[in-house]
PyMOL CGO cylinders between C-alpha atoms (Angstrom):
from pymol import cmd
from pymol.cgo import CYLINDER

trace = [
    CYLINDER, -171.39, 43.14, 26.59, -167.85, 41.78, 26.87, 0.3, 1, 1, 1, 1, 1, 1,
    CYLINDER, -167.85, 41.78, 26.87, -166.07, 42.13, 30.21, 0.3, 1, 1, 1, 1, 1, 1,
    CYLINDER, -166.07, 42.13, 30.21, -162.44, 42.56, 31.20, 0.3, 1, 1, 1, 1, 1, 1,
    CYLINDER, -162.44, 42.56, 31.20, -161.34, 41.81, 34.76, 0.3, 1, 1, 1, 1, 1, 1,
    CYLINDER, -161.34, 41.81, 34.76, -158.18, 43.65, 35.81, 0.3, 1, 1, 1, 1, 1, 1,
    CYLINDER, -158.18, 43.65, 35.81, -156.55, 42.05, 38.85, 0.3, 1, 1, 1, 1, 1, 1,
    CYLINDER, -156.55, 42.05, 38.85, -154.30, 44.52, 40.63, 0.3, 1, 1, 1, 1, 1, 1,
    CYLINDER, -154.30, 44.52, 40.63, -156.03, 47.60, 39.23, 0.3, 1, 1, 1, 1, 1, 1,
    CYLINDER, -156.03, 47.60, 39.23, -154.59, 50.97, 40.19, 0.3, 1, 1, 1, 1, 1, 1,
    CYLINDER, -154.59, 50.97, 40.19, -154.40, 54.53, 38.89, 0.3, 1, 1, 1, 1, 1, 1,
    CYLINDER, -154.40, 54.53, 38.89, -151.60, 53.77, 36.44, 0.3, 1, 1, 1, 1, 1, 1,
    CYLINDER, -151.60, 53.77, 36.44, -151.65, 50.76, 34.13, 0.3, 1, 1, 1, 1, 1, 1,
    CYLINDER, -151.65, 50.76, 34.13, -154.94, 49.35, 35.44, 0.3, 1, 1, 1, 1, 1, 1,
    CYLINDER, -154.94, 49.35, 35.44, -156.79, 52.60, 34.83, 0.3, 1, 1, 1, 1, 1, 1,
    CYLINDER, -156.79, 52.60, 34.83, -155.24, 52.98, 31.38, 0.3, 1, 1, 1, 1, 1, 1,
    CYLINDER, -155.24, 52.98, 31.38, -156.28, 49.46, 30.39, 0.3, 1, 1, 1, 1, 1, 1,
    CYLINDER, -156.28, 49.46, 30.39, -159.79, 50.11, 31.72, 0.3, 1, 1, 1, 1, 1, 1,
    CYLINDER, -159.79, 50.11, 31.72, -160.02, 53.20, 29.52, 0.3, 1, 1, 1, 1, 1, 1,
    CYLINDER, -160.02, 53.20, 29.52, -158.64, 51.39, 26.46, 0.3, 1, 1, 1, 1, 1, 1,
    CYLINDER, -158.64, 51.39, 26.46, -160.99, 48.44, 26.70, 0.3, 1, 1, 1, 1, 1, 1,
    CYLINDER, -160.99, 48.44, 26.70, -163.83, 50.71, 27.79, 0.3, 1, 1, 1, 1, 1, 1,
    CYLINDER, -163.83, 50.71, 27.79, -163.47, 52.62, 24.52, 0.3, 1, 1, 1, 1, 1, 1,
    CYLINDER, -163.47, 52.62, 24.52, -164.07, 49.32, 22.76, 0.3, 1, 1, 1, 1, 1, 1,
    CYLINDER, -164.07, 49.32, 22.76, -167.32, 48.83, 24.66, 0.3, 1, 1, 1, 1, 1, 1,
    CYLINDER, -167.32, 48.83, 24.66, -166.09, 46.46, 27.35, 0.3, 1, 1, 1, 1, 1, 1,
    CYLINDER, -166.09, 46.46, 27.35, -167.48, 46.43, 30.85, 0.3, 1, 1, 1, 1, 1, 1,
    CYLINDER, -167.48, 46.43, 30.85, -164.65, 46.63, 33.38, 0.3, 1, 1, 1, 1, 1, 1,
    CYLINDER, -164.65, 46.63, 33.38, -164.23, 44.79, 36.68, 0.3, 1, 1, 1, 1, 1, 1,
    CYLINDER, -164.23, 44.79, 36.68, -161.43, 46.29, 38.80, 0.3, 1, 1, 1, 1, 1, 1,
    CYLINDER, -161.43, 46.29, 38.80, -159.94, 44.11, 41.54, 0.3, 1, 1, 1, 1, 1, 1,
    CYLINDER, -159.94, 44.11, 41.54, -157.61, 45.45, 44.21, 0.3, 1, 1, 1, 1, 1, 1,
    CYLINDER, -157.61, 45.45, 44.21, -157.15, 45.51, 48.00, 0.3, 1, 1, 1, 1, 1, 1,
    CYLINDER, -157.15, 45.51, 48.00, -158.03, 49.15, 48.73, 0.3, 1, 1, 1, 1, 1, 1,
    CYLINDER, -158.03, 49.15, 48.73, -161.78, 49.75, 48.54, 0.3, 1, 1, 1, 1, 1, 1,
    CYLINDER, -161.78, 49.75, 48.54, -161.55, 53.54, 48.78, 0.3, 1, 1, 1, 1, 1, 1,
    CYLINDER, -161.55, 53.54, 48.78, -159.10, 53.79, 45.91, 0.3, 1, 1, 1, 1, 1, 1,
    CYLINDER, -159.10, 53.79, 45.91, -161.24, 51.43, 43.87, 0.3, 1, 1, 1, 1, 1, 1,
    CYLINDER, -161.24, 51.43, 43.87, -164.32, 53.57, 44.46, 0.3, 1, 1, 1, 1, 1, 1,
    CYLINDER, -164.32, 53.57, 44.46, -162.43, 56.70, 43.43, 0.3, 1, 1, 1, 1, 1, 1,
    CYLINDER, -162.43, 56.70, 43.43, -161.18, 55.03, 40.26, 0.3, 1, 1, 1, 1, 1, 1,
    CYLINDER, -161.18, 55.03, 40.26, -164.64, 53.74, 39.39, 0.3, 1, 1, 1, 1, 1, 1,
    CYLINDER, -164.64, 53.74, 39.39, -166.06, 57.25, 39.76, 0.3, 1, 1, 1, 1, 1, 1,
    CYLINDER, -166.06, 57.25, 39.76, -163.28, 58.70, 37.61, 0.3, 1, 1, 1, 1, 1, 1,
    CYLINDER, -163.28, 58.70, 37.61, -163.86, 56.14, 34.87, 0.3, 1, 1, 1, 1, 1, 1,
    CYLINDER, -163.86, 56.14, 34.87, -167.62, 56.63, 35.02, 0.3, 1, 1, 1, 1, 1, 1,
    CYLINDER, -167.62, 56.63, 35.02, -167.04, 60.33, 34.31, 0.3, 1, 1, 1, 1, 1, 1,
    CYLINDER, -167.04, 60.33, 34.31, -165.23, 59.26, 31.14, 0.3, 1, 1, 1, 1, 1, 1,
    CYLINDER, -165.23, 59.26, 31.14, -168.04, 56.95, 30.05, 0.3, 1, 1, 1, 1, 1, 1,
    CYLINDER, -168.04, 56.95, 30.05, -166.45, 53.67, 31.12, 0.3, 1, 1, 1, 1, 1, 1,
    CYLINDER, -166.45, 53.67, 31.12, -168.78, 51.18, 32.80, 0.3, 1, 1, 1, 1, 1, 1,
    CYLINDER, -168.78, 51.18, 32.80, -166.68, 49.89, 35.69, 0.3, 1, 1, 1, 1, 1, 1,
    CYLINDER, -166.68, 49.89, 35.69, -167.24, 48.21, 39.05, 0.3, 1, 1, 1, 1, 1, 1,
    CYLINDER, -167.24, 48.21, 39.05, -164.76, 47.67, 41.85, 0.3, 1, 1, 1, 1, 1, 1,
    CYLINDER, -164.76, 47.67, 41.85, -164.26, 44.46, 43.84, 0.3, 1, 1, 1, 1, 1, 1,
    CYLINDER, -164.26, 44.46, 43.84, -161.98, 44.18, 46.87, 0.3, 1, 1, 1, 1, 1, 1,
    CYLINDER, -161.98, 44.18, 46.87, -159.62, 41.22, 47.04, 0.3, 1, 1, 1, 1, 1, 1,
    CYLINDER, -159.62, 41.22, 47.04, -156.04, 40.47, 48.04, 0.3, 1, 1, 1, 1, 1, 1,
    CYLINDER, -156.04, 40.47, 48.04, -154.34, 38.30, 45.44, 0.3, 1, 1, 1, 1, 1, 1,
    CYLINDER, -154.34, 38.30, 45.44, -152.53, 36.48, 48.25, 0.3, 1, 1, 1, 1, 1, 1,
    CYLINDER, -152.53, 36.48, 48.25, -155.91, 35.20, 49.46, 0.3, 1, 1, 1, 1, 1, 1,
    CYLINDER, -155.91, 35.20, 49.46, -157.07, 32.79, 46.73, 0.3, 1, 1, 1, 1, 1, 1,
    CYLINDER, -157.07, 32.79, 46.73, -160.54, 32.30, 48.20, 0.3, 1, 1, 1, 1, 1, 1,
    CYLINDER, -160.54, 32.30, 48.20, -161.16, 36.05, 48.36, 0.3, 1, 1, 1, 1, 1, 1,
    CYLINDER, -161.16, 36.05, 48.36, -159.87, 36.48, 44.81, 0.3, 1, 1, 1, 1, 1, 1,
    CYLINDER, -159.87, 36.48, 44.81, -162.12, 33.71, 43.50, 0.3, 1, 1, 1, 1, 1, 1,
    CYLINDER, -162.12, 33.71, 43.50, -165.14, 35.19, 45.30, 0.3, 1, 1, 1, 1, 1, 1,
    CYLINDER, -165.14, 35.19, 45.30, -164.42, 38.66, 43.89, 0.3, 1, 1, 1, 1, 1, 1,
    CYLINDER, -164.42, 38.66, 43.89, -164.14, 37.32, 40.34, 0.3, 1, 1, 1, 1, 1, 1,
    CYLINDER, -164.14, 37.32, 40.34, -167.39, 35.41, 40.79, 0.3, 1, 1, 1, 1, 1, 1,
    CYLINDER, -167.39, 35.41, 40.79, -169.14, 38.62, 41.87, 0.3, 1, 1, 1, 1, 1, 1,
    CYLINDER, -169.14, 38.62, 41.87, -167.61, 40.46, 38.94, 0.3, 1, 1, 1, 1, 1, 1,
    CYLINDER, -167.61, 40.46, 38.94, -169.02, 37.93, 36.50, 0.3, 1, 1, 1, 1, 1, 1,
    CYLINDER, -169.02, 37.93, 36.50, -172.46, 38.25, 38.07, 0.3, 1, 1, 1, 1, 1, 1,
    CYLINDER, -172.46, 38.25, 38.07, -172.52, 42.04, 38.27, 0.3, 1, 1, 1, 1, 1, 1,
    CYLINDER, -172.52, 42.04, 38.27, -170.55, 43.10, 35.18, 0.3, 1, 1, 1, 1, 1, 1,
    CYLINDER, -170.55, 43.10, 35.18, -170.72, 40.07, 32.90, 0.3, 1, 1, 1, 1, 1, 1,
    CYLINDER, -170.72, 40.07, 32.90, -168.91, 36.85, 32.06, 0.3, 1, 1, 1, 1, 1, 1,
    CYLINDER, -168.91, 36.85, 32.06, -165.19, 37.60, 32.00, 0.3, 1, 1, 1, 1, 1, 1,
    CYLINDER, -165.19, 37.60, 32.00, -163.87, 37.38, 28.45, 0.3, 1, 1, 1, 1, 1, 1,
    CYLINDER, -163.87, 37.38, 28.45, -160.50, 39.01, 29.21, 0.3, 1, 1, 1, 1, 1, 1,
    CYLINDER, -160.50, 39.01, 29.21, -158.49, 38.50, 32.40, 0.3, 1, 1, 1, 1, 1, 1,
    CYLINDER, -158.49, 38.50, 32.40, -155.50, 40.71, 33.08, 0.3, 1, 1, 1, 1, 1, 1,
    CYLINDER, -155.50, 40.71, 33.08, -153.29, 39.71, 36.02, 0.3, 1, 1, 1, 1, 1, 1,
    CYLINDER, -153.29, 39.71, 36.02, -151.03, 42.65, 36.83, 0.3, 1, 1, 1, 1, 1, 1,
    CYLINDER, -151.03, 42.65, 36.83, -150.68, 43.42, 40.55, 0.3, 1, 1, 1, 1, 1, 1,
    CYLINDER, -150.68, 43.42, 40.55, -147.55, 45.32, 41.59, 0.3, 1, 1, 1, 1, 1, 1,
    CYLINDER, -147.55, 45.32, 41.59, -145.16, 43.15, 43.65, 0.3, 1, 1, 1, 1, 1, 1,
    CYLINDER, -145.16, 43.15, 43.65, -144.38, 44.12, 47.25, 0.3, 1, 1, 1, 1, 1, 1,
    CYLINDER, -144.38, 44.12, 47.25, -140.97, 45.65, 47.93, 0.3, 1, 1, 1, 1, 1, 1,
    CYLINDER, -140.97, 45.65, 47.93, -140.15, 42.95, 50.47, 0.3, 1, 1, 1, 1, 1, 1,
    CYLINDER, -140.15, 42.95, 50.47, -140.23, 40.35, 47.68, 0.3, 1, 1, 1, 1, 1, 1,
    CYLINDER, -140.23, 40.35, 47.68, -137.07, 41.92, 46.26, 0.3, 1, 1, 1, 1, 1, 1,
    CYLINDER, -137.07, 41.92, 46.26, -134.26, 40.77, 48.55, 0.3, 1, 1, 1, 1, 1, 1,
    CYLINDER, -134.26, 40.77, 48.55, -130.78, 39.57, 47.57, 0.3, 1, 1, 1, 1, 1, 1,
    CYLINDER, -130.78, 39.57, 47.57, -130.69, 35.86, 46.86, 0.3, 1, 1, 1, 1, 1, 1,
    CYLINDER, -130.69, 35.86, 46.86, -128.29, 35.02, 49.71, 0.3, 1, 1, 1, 1, 1, 1,
    CYLINDER, -128.29, 35.02, 49.71, -130.57, 36.86, 52.14, 0.3, 1, 1, 1, 1, 1, 1,
    CYLINDER, -130.57, 36.86, 52.14, -133.68, 35.06, 50.93, 0.3, 1, 1, 1, 1, 1, 1,
    CYLINDER, -133.68, 35.06, 50.93, -134.79, 32.09, 52.99, 0.3, 1, 1, 1, 1, 1, 1,
    CYLINDER, -134.79, 32.09, 52.99, -137.54, 29.63, 52.24, 0.3, 1, 1, 1, 1, 1, 1,
    CYLINDER, -137.54, 29.63, 52.24, -140.06, 31.59, 54.33, 0.3, 1, 1, 1, 1, 1, 1,
    CYLINDER, -140.06, 31.59, 54.33, -139.32, 34.72, 52.28, 0.3, 1, 1, 1, 1, 1, 1,
    CYLINDER, -139.32, 34.72, 52.28, -140.62, 32.96, 49.17, 0.3, 1, 1, 1, 1, 1, 1,
    CYLINDER, -140.62, 32.96, 49.17, -144.10, 32.35, 50.54, 0.3, 1, 1, 1, 1, 1, 1,
    CYLINDER, -144.10, 32.35, 50.54, -145.34, 35.84, 49.70, 0.3, 1, 1, 1, 1, 1, 1,
    CYLINDER, -145.34, 35.84, 49.70, -143.95, 35.92, 46.14, 0.3, 1, 1, 1, 1, 1, 1,
    CYLINDER, -143.95, 35.92, 46.14, -145.34, 32.46, 45.41, 0.3, 1, 1, 1, 1, 1, 1,
    CYLINDER, -145.34, 32.46, 45.41, -148.77, 33.38, 46.80, 0.3, 1, 1, 1, 1, 1, 1,
    CYLINDER, -148.77, 33.38, 46.80, -148.66, 36.56, 44.73, 0.3, 1, 1, 1, 1, 1, 1,
    CYLINDER, -148.66, 36.56, 44.73, -147.37, 35.21, 41.42, 0.3, 1, 1, 1, 1, 1, 1,
    CYLINDER, -147.37, 35.21, 41.42, -148.41, 31.53, 41.43, 0.3, 1, 1, 1, 1, 1, 1,
    CYLINDER, -148.41, 31.53, 41.43, -151.39, 30.88, 43.71, 0.3, 1, 1, 1, 1, 1, 1,
    CYLINDER, -151.39, 30.88, 43.71, -153.09, 34.12, 42.68, 0.3, 1, 1, 1, 1, 1, 1,
    CYLINDER, -153.09, 34.12, 42.68, -152.87, 33.60, 38.92, 0.3, 1, 1, 1, 1, 1, 1,
    CYLINDER, -152.87, 33.60, 38.92, -153.87, 29.94, 39.16, 0.3, 1, 1, 1, 1, 1, 1,
    CYLINDER, -153.87, 29.94, 39.16, -156.91, 30.79, 41.31, 0.3, 1, 1, 1, 1, 1, 1,
    CYLINDER, -156.91, 30.79, 41.31, -157.95, 33.60, 38.96, 0.3, 1, 1, 1, 1, 1, 1,
    CYLINDER, -157.95, 33.60, 38.96, -157.59, 31.53, 35.80, 0.3, 1, 1, 1, 1, 1, 1,
    CYLINDER, -157.59, 31.53, 35.80, -159.46, 28.57, 37.24, 0.3, 1, 1, 1, 1, 1, 1,
    CYLINDER, -159.46, 28.57, 37.24, -162.32, 30.87, 38.21, 0.3, 1, 1, 1, 1, 1, 1,
    CYLINDER, -162.32, 30.87, 38.21, -162.78, 32.58, 34.84, 0.3, 1, 1, 1, 1, 1, 1,
    CYLINDER, -162.78, 32.58, 34.84, -161.93, 29.66, 32.54, 0.3, 1, 1, 1, 1, 1, 1,
    CYLINDER, -161.93, 29.66, 32.54, -165.37, 27.97, 32.62, 0.3, 1, 1, 1, 1, 1, 1,
    CYLINDER, -165.37, 27.97, 32.62, -167.01, 31.22, 31.54, 0.3, 1, 1, 1, 1, 1, 1,
    CYLINDER, -167.01, 31.22, 31.54, -164.55, 31.68, 28.70, 0.3, 1, 1, 1, 1, 1, 1,
    CYLINDER, -164.55, 31.68, 28.70, -165.18, 28.15, 27.55, 0.3, 1, 1, 1, 1, 1, 1,
    CYLINDER, -165.18, 28.15, 27.55, -168.90, 28.80, 27.62, 0.3, 1, 1, 1, 1, 1, 1,
    CYLINDER, -168.90, 28.80, 27.62, -168.38, 31.94, 25.53, 0.3, 1, 1, 1, 1, 1, 1,
    CYLINDER, -168.38, 31.94, 25.53, -166.14, 30.01, 23.16, 0.3, 1, 1, 1, 1, 1, 1,
    CYLINDER, -166.14, 30.01, 23.16, -163.45, 32.70, 23.39, 0.3, 1, 1, 1, 1, 1, 1,
    CYLINDER, -163.45, 32.70, 23.39, -161.22, 34.48, 25.85, 0.3, 1, 1, 1, 1, 1, 1,
    CYLINDER, -161.22, 34.48, 25.85, -157.90, 36.16, 26.54, 0.3, 1, 1, 1, 1, 1, 1,
    CYLINDER, -157.90, 36.16, 26.54, -155.64, 35.84, 29.58, 0.3, 1, 1, 1, 1, 1, 1,
    CYLINDER, -155.64, 35.84, 29.58, -152.94, 38.50, 29.91, 0.3, 1, 1, 1, 1, 1, 1,
    CYLINDER, -152.94, 38.50, 29.91, -150.07, 38.23, 32.38, 0.3, 1, 1, 1, 1, 1, 1,
    CYLINDER, -150.07, 38.23, 32.38, -148.02, 41.38, 33.04, 0.3, 1, 1, 1, 1, 1, 1,
    CYLINDER, -148.02, 41.38, 33.04, -144.55, 40.93, 34.57, 0.3, 1, 1, 1, 1, 1, 1,
    CYLINDER, -144.55, 40.93, 34.57, -141.32, 42.78, 35.11, 0.3, 1, 1, 1, 1, 1, 1,
    CYLINDER, -141.32, 42.78, 35.11, -138.01, 42.01, 33.47, 0.3, 1, 1, 1, 1, 1, 1,
    CYLINDER, -138.01, 42.01, 33.47, -137.00, 39.50, 36.15, 0.3, 1, 1, 1, 1, 1, 1,
    CYLINDER, -137.00, 39.50, 36.15, -139.52, 37.13, 34.58, 0.3, 1, 1, 1, 1, 1, 1,
    CYLINDER, -139.52, 37.13, 34.58, -136.98, 36.72, 31.79, 0.3, 1, 1, 1, 1, 1, 1,
    CYLINDER, -136.98, 36.72, 31.79, -133.60, 37.62, 33.33, 0.3, 1, 1, 1, 1, 1, 1,
    CYLINDER, -133.60, 37.62, 33.33, -133.34, 36.81, 37.06, 0.3, 1, 1, 1, 1, 1, 1,
    CYLINDER, -133.34, 36.81, 37.06, -131.74, 39.51, 39.20, 0.3, 1, 1, 1, 1, 1, 1,
    CYLINDER, -131.74, 39.51, 39.20, -129.59, 38.49, 42.21, 0.3, 1, 1, 1, 1, 1, 1,
    CYLINDER, -129.59, 38.49, 42.21, -130.94, 41.38, 44.29, 0.3, 1, 1, 1, 1, 1, 1,
    CYLINDER, -130.94, 41.38, 44.29, -134.59, 40.57, 43.52, 0.3, 1, 1, 1, 1, 1, 1,
    CYLINDER, -134.59, 40.57, 43.52, -134.73, 36.89, 44.29, 0.3, 1, 1, 1, 1, 1, 1,
    CYLINDER, -134.73, 36.89, 44.29, -138.41, 36.66, 45.24, 0.3, 1, 1, 1, 1, 1, 1,
    CYLINDER, -138.41, 36.66, 45.24, -139.80, 38.15, 42.05, 0.3, 1, 1, 1, 1, 1, 1,
    CYLINDER, -139.80, 38.15, 42.05, -137.15, 36.42, 39.92, 0.3, 1, 1, 1, 1, 1, 1,
    CYLINDER, -137.15, 36.42, 39.92, -138.22, 33.01, 41.21, 0.3, 1, 1, 1, 1, 1, 1,
    CYLINDER, -138.22, 33.01, 41.21, -141.97, 33.63, 41.37, 0.3, 1, 1, 1, 1, 1, 1,
    CYLINDER, -141.97, 33.63, 41.37, -142.21, 35.46, 38.01, 0.3, 1, 1, 1, 1, 1, 1,
    CYLINDER, -142.21, 35.46, 38.01, -140.38, 32.55, 36.37, 0.3, 1, 1, 1, 1, 1, 1,
    CYLINDER, -140.38, 32.55, 36.37, -143.00, 30.19, 37.78, 0.3, 1, 1, 1, 1, 1, 1,
    CYLINDER, -143.00, 30.19, 37.78, -145.82, 32.47, 36.64, 0.3, 1, 1, 1, 1, 1, 1,
    CYLINDER, -145.82, 32.47, 36.64, -144.26, 32.63, 33.17, 0.3, 1, 1, 1, 1, 1, 1,
    CYLINDER, -144.26, 32.63, 33.17, -144.07, 28.84, 32.98, 0.3, 1, 1, 1, 1, 1, 1,
    CYLINDER, -144.07, 28.84, 32.98, -147.71, 28.54, 34.02, 0.3, 1, 1, 1, 1, 1, 1,
    CYLINDER, -147.71, 28.54, 34.02, -148.77, 31.10, 31.43, 0.3, 1, 1, 1, 1, 1, 1,
    CYLINDER, -148.77, 31.10, 31.43, -146.82, 29.38, 28.68, 0.3, 1, 1, 1, 1, 1, 1,
    CYLINDER, -146.82, 29.38, 28.68, -148.39, 26.04, 29.55, 0.3, 1, 1, 1, 1, 1, 1,
    CYLINDER, -148.39, 26.04, 29.55, -151.83, 27.64, 29.37, 0.3, 1, 1, 1, 1, 1, 1,
    CYLINDER, -151.83, 27.64, 29.37, -150.97, 29.25, 26.05, 0.3, 1, 1, 1, 1, 1, 1,
    CYLINDER, -150.97, 29.25, 26.05, -150.12, 25.88, 24.53, 0.3, 1, 1, 1, 1, 1, 1,
    CYLINDER, -150.12, 25.88, 24.53, -153.03, 24.03, 26.10, 0.3, 1, 1, 1, 1, 1, 1,
    CYLINDER, -153.03, 24.03, 26.10, -155.86, 26.52, 25.48, 0.3, 1, 1, 1, 1, 1, 1,
    CYLINDER, -155.86, 26.52, 25.48, -155.05, 27.78, 21.99, 0.3, 1, 1, 1, 1, 1, 1,
    CYLINDER, -155.05, 27.78, 21.99, -157.22, 25.09, 20.40, 0.3, 1, 1, 1, 1, 1, 1,
    CYLINDER, -157.22, 25.09, 20.40, -160.20, 26.26, 22.46, 0.3, 1, 1, 1, 1, 1, 1,
    CYLINDER, -160.20, 26.26, 22.46, -160.13, 29.83, 21.20, 0.3, 1, 1, 1, 1, 1, 1,
    CYLINDER, -160.13, 29.83, 21.20, -158.59, 31.14, 24.43, 0.3, 1, 1, 1, 1, 1, 1,
    CYLINDER, -158.59, 31.14, 24.43, -155.42, 33.16, 23.92, 0.3, 1, 1, 1, 1, 1, 1,
    CYLINDER, -155.42, 33.16, 23.92, -152.86, 33.43, 26.72, 0.3, 1, 1, 1, 1, 1, 1,
    CYLINDER, -152.86, 33.43, 26.72, -150.06, 35.97, 26.51, 0.3, 1, 1, 1, 1, 1, 1,
    CYLINDER, -150.06, 35.97, 26.51, -147.47, 37.73, 28.66, 0.3, 1, 1, 1, 1, 1, 1,
    CYLINDER, -147.47, 37.73, 28.66, -146.27, 41.32, 28.51, 0.3, 1, 1, 1, 1, 1, 1,
    CYLINDER, -146.27, 41.32, 28.51, -142.83, 41.86, 30.02, 0.3, 1, 1, 1, 1, 1, 1,
    CYLINDER, -142.83, 41.86, 30.02, -142.20, 45.45, 31.11, 0.3, 1, 1, 1, 1, 1, 1,
    CYLINDER, -142.20, 45.45, 31.11, -138.51, 46.00, 31.90, 0.3, 1, 1, 1, 1, 1, 1,
    CYLINDER, -138.51, 46.00, 31.90, -137.91, 48.61, 34.58, 0.3, 1, 1, 1, 1, 1, 1,
    CYLINDER, -137.91, 48.61, 34.58, -140.58, 51.05, 35.71, 0.3, 1, 1, 1, 1, 1, 1,
    CYLINDER, -140.58, 51.05, 35.71, -143.76, 52.21, 34.03, 0.3, 1, 1, 1, 1, 1, 1,
    CYLINDER, -143.76, 52.21, 34.03, -143.02, 55.84, 33.15, 0.3, 1, 1, 1, 1, 1, 1,
    CYLINDER, -143.02, 55.84, 33.15, -145.55, 58.52, 32.21, 0.3, 1, 1, 1, 1, 1, 1,
    CYLINDER, -145.55, 58.52, 32.21, -144.55, 60.11, 28.93, 0.3, 1, 1, 1, 1, 1, 1,
    CYLINDER, -144.55, 60.11, 28.93, -142.20, 57.28, 27.95, 0.3, 1, 1, 1, 1, 1, 1,
    CYLINDER, -142.20, 57.28, 27.95, -142.65, 56.35, 24.26, 0.3, 1, 1, 1, 1, 1, 1,
    CYLINDER, -142.65, 56.35, 24.26, -143.08, 52.65, 25.05, 0.3, 1, 1, 1, 1, 1, 1,
    CYLINDER, -143.08, 52.65, 25.05, -143.76, 52.43, 28.79, 0.3, 1, 1, 1, 1, 1, 1,
    CYLINDER, -143.76, 52.43, 28.79, -146.34, 55.15, 29.34, 0.3, 1, 1, 1, 1, 1, 1,
    CYLINDER, -146.34, 55.15, 29.34, -149.50, 53.57, 30.83, 0.3, 1, 1, 1, 1, 1, 1,
    CYLINDER, -149.50, 53.57, 30.83, -151.65, 54.54, 27.82, 0.3, 1, 1, 1, 1, 1, 1,
    CYLINDER, -151.65, 54.54, 27.82, -149.05, 53.10, 25.42, 0.3, 1, 1, 1, 1, 1, 1,
    CYLINDER, -149.05, 53.10, 25.42, -148.88, 49.87, 27.41, 0.3, 1, 1, 1, 1, 1, 1,
    CYLINDER, -148.88, 49.87, 27.41, -152.68, 49.70, 27.41, 0.3, 1, 1, 1, 1, 1, 1,
    CYLINDER, -152.68, 49.70, 27.41, -152.62, 49.96, 23.61, 0.3, 1, 1, 1, 1, 1, 1,
    CYLINDER, -152.62, 49.96, 23.61, -150.05, 47.16, 23.55, 0.3, 1, 1, 1, 1, 1, 1,
    CYLINDER, -150.05, 47.16, 23.55, -152.24, 44.94, 25.71, 0.3, 1, 1, 1, 1, 1, 1,
    CYLINDER, -152.24, 44.94, 25.71, -155.28, 45.70, 23.55, 0.3, 1, 1, 1, 1, 1, 1,
    CYLINDER, -155.28, 45.70, 23.55, -153.26, 44.70, 20.50, 0.3, 1, 1, 1, 1, 1, 1,
    CYLINDER, -153.26, 44.70, 20.50, -152.19, 41.45, 22.16, 0.3, 1, 1, 1, 1, 1, 1,
    CYLINDER, -152.19, 41.45, 22.16, -155.84, 40.65, 22.83, 0.3, 1, 1, 1, 1, 1, 1,
    CYLINDER, -155.84, 40.65, 22.83, -156.93, 41.64, 19.35, 0.3, 1, 1, 1, 1, 1, 1,
    CYLINDER, -156.93, 41.64, 19.35, -154.12, 40.10, 17.29, 0.3, 1, 1, 1, 1, 1, 1,
    CYLINDER, -154.12, 40.10, 17.29, -153.63, 36.90, 19.35, 0.3, 1, 1, 1, 1, 1, 1,
    CYLINDER, -153.63, 36.90, 19.35, -150.07, 36.19, 18.19, 0.3, 1, 1, 1, 1, 1, 1,
    CYLINDER, -150.07, 36.19, 18.19, -147.50, 34.41, 20.35, 0.3, 1, 1, 1, 1, 1, 1,
    CYLINDER, -147.50, 34.41, 20.35, -147.05, 34.15, 24.08, 0.3, 1, 1, 1, 1, 1, 1,
    CYLINDER, -147.05, 34.15, 24.08, -144.30, 36.55, 25.21, 0.3, 1, 1, 1, 1, 1, 1,
    CYLINDER, -144.30, 36.55, 25.21, -144.20, 40.20, 24.24, 0.3, 1, 1, 1, 1, 1, 1,
    CYLINDER, -144.20, 40.20, 24.24, -141.81, 42.94, 25.36, 0.3, 1, 1, 1, 1, 1, 1,
    CYLINDER, -141.81, 42.94, 25.36, -142.81, 46.50, 26.13, 0.3, 1, 1, 1, 1, 1, 1,
    CYLINDER, -142.81, 46.50, 26.13, -139.21, 47.67, 25.74, 0.3, 1, 1, 1, 1, 1, 1,
    CYLINDER, -139.21, 47.67, 25.74, -135.65, 46.40, 25.49, 0.3, 1, 1, 1, 1, 1, 1,
    CYLINDER, -135.65, 46.40, 25.49, -134.62, 44.33, 28.51, 0.3, 1, 1, 1, 1, 1, 1,
    CYLINDER, -134.62, 44.33, 28.51, -131.71, 46.70, 29.20, 0.3, 1, 1, 1, 1, 1, 1,
    CYLINDER, -131.71, 46.70, 29.20, -134.10, 49.63, 29.72, 0.3, 1, 1, 1, 1, 1, 1,
]
cmd.load_cgo(trace, "trace")
């Protein structure tokens, strides 16, 4: 059975992606910090017929993240699809002139160290399978930096660069790397930014394997 690992899984987008891939027969590994919420989500998904397991890890702790992904591969199955989509902390979003070098540590741990650690952990398994998909999910500041959200603007740009480098380097190995940019908030009922709609978009990116950057909506939204 194929496995998707969702890093930063929660009741919104993470749950919707779990359901979407679960309908396609994927086993689901959910990674997040809160064990109780993970257990609740796993139970909810199980009631819908989705085979899911939860694994606690903080993306700002690379060793914990690597260990959680290793357990996921052992208990659910070799990770064929990795989705990196944790929600940034509010304190990452400070005005640029109020952002010192120490304020960038958290965003960089979150959006650079975390993705690099996750990719390096799952890549050998994907290579062994001969296929794989890596999906990065970012906000609009990944494309257009915002002066009042300096931390995410800087760190998302670095994450985007890393993803694009992976896309170019791994395409010849059958491993597709793509980014979904979601401008603004994820909104239930929105025609393009409802969690279930976004999950369909991410499934299509995995299935169709075209290009690196995709947009959930217009950047002005």
